[in-house]
Residue, then its C-alpha position, 0 to 999 in steps of 0.5 A: m125548504n129543509a123540512a120539505i126536502r127531508n120529507v122527500l128523502r126519508p122514505i127512499k130506501k138506503g142505497l137507492v140513487f135519485d137526482s135532483h129533478f126527482v126531489i124538486a118534482q116531489i116538493i112541487k107536488h107535495h109542498t107547493h106552498i113552500y116551493t113558492r115561498f122559497a122562490g125569489r121574485t125575479e129568480t129563474t127556474k134554473h137558479l131556483h132549482g140549483r139552490i134547491a139542489k144545494e139544499i139537498g147536499k146539506q142533508t148529509a145525514l140522509v144523502t151523499k152526492r155522487k160524482e156522476k150526473s143524471w140526465s132526466d126531464t126538467i120541470r118543464g119536460t126538457p131533458a138536462t143534466c142534474a146532480l145525482w144523489q145516494k141515500i145513506 
């Protein structure tokens, strides 16, 4: 999962701000096999995506977490809050 996250983060230009929903959508779009393997058998989507957000936070050489939250569509198309990141 960490390699897939780095593949999503690397092309983002320094200083740009994005949210976890963007990263998750890109992983599903371009790394579906990794996304499905990372998911636990009985895990809810919300829990899985929370774990992915934590993995994004481990990419300290590429991103920093913003204090603000983002309001954007979830994978199911309903709006919700999520972590906001900035490329460093």
